[in-house]
C-alpha positions in Angstrom: 206.4 -97.0 -106.2 203.1 -95.8 -105.3 200.1 -97.4 -106.6 198.9 -94.0 -108.4 202.3 -93.8 -110.1 202.3 -97.4 -111.2 198.7 -97.0 -112.6 199.9 -94.0 -114.4 202.8 -95.7 -115.9 200.7 -98.6 -117.3 198.2 -96.2 -118.7 200.8 -94.1 -120.5 202.6 -97.3 -121.8 199.1 -98.3 -123.4 198.2 -94.8 -124.7 201.7 -93.9 -126.0 203.6 -97.1 -126.7 207.3 -96.9 -126.7 207.3 -93.3 -125.1 204.8 -93.1 -122.4 207.2 -94.1 -119.6 209.8 -91.7 -120.7 207.2 -88.9 -121.2 206.1 -89.4 -117.5 209.4 -89.6 -116.3 210.5 -86.4 -117.9 207.4 -84.6 -116.9 208.0 -85.7 -113.3 211.4 -84.6 -113.3 210.7 -81.2 -114.8 208.1 -80.8 -111.8 210.8 -81.9 -109.2 209.0 -85.1 -108.3 209.7 -88.8 -108.7 207.5 -90.8 -110.7 207.0 -93.1 -107.6 205.8 -90.2 -105.5 203.0 -89.0 -107.6 200.2 -87.7 -105.5 196.5 -86.9 -106.5 197.6 -83.2 -105.9 200.2 -83.4 -108.8 197.7 -84.8 -111.4 196.4 -81.3 -112.6 199.9 -80.0 -113.7 201.1 -83.4 -114.7 198.1 -84.0 -116.9 198.8 -80.6 -118.6 202.5 -81.4 -119.1 201.9 -85.0 -120.3 199.1 -83.8 -122.6 201.3 -81.3 -124.4 204.3 -83.7 -124.6 201.8 -86.3 -126.2 200.2 -84.2 -128.8 202.8 -85.1 -131.6 202.1 -88.8 -130.9 198.2 -88.5 -130.4 197.2 -85.4 -132.2 195.3 -82.6 -130.6 192.2 -84.6 -129.7 193.9 -87.5 -128.6 196.3 -85.7 -126.3 193.2 -83.7 -124.9 191.5 -86.9 -123.9 194.6 -88.2 -122.3 195.0 -85.0 -120.3 191.3 -85.3 -119.1 191.8 -88.8 -118.2 195.0 -88.0 -116.1 193.5 -85.0 -114.5 190.3 -87.0 -113.5 192.5 -90.2 -112.5 190.4 -92.2 -115.1 193.2 -94.6 -115.8 
């Protein structure tokens, strides 16, 4: 797995316990990429998808912050 993918997995496991890994895997699958192959170029779309998927767990503000952190690779 790429370093970026591993860091993102750890971040989502922390931010969305019990669901973060599944959410990342599902959103990557929907984009046609493997979680281990995440590149910086994928972060914009992936951030939006993950943020939307996490809103029910984190609320609007929490999901927006998560999306921003992923987009800016601040994890």
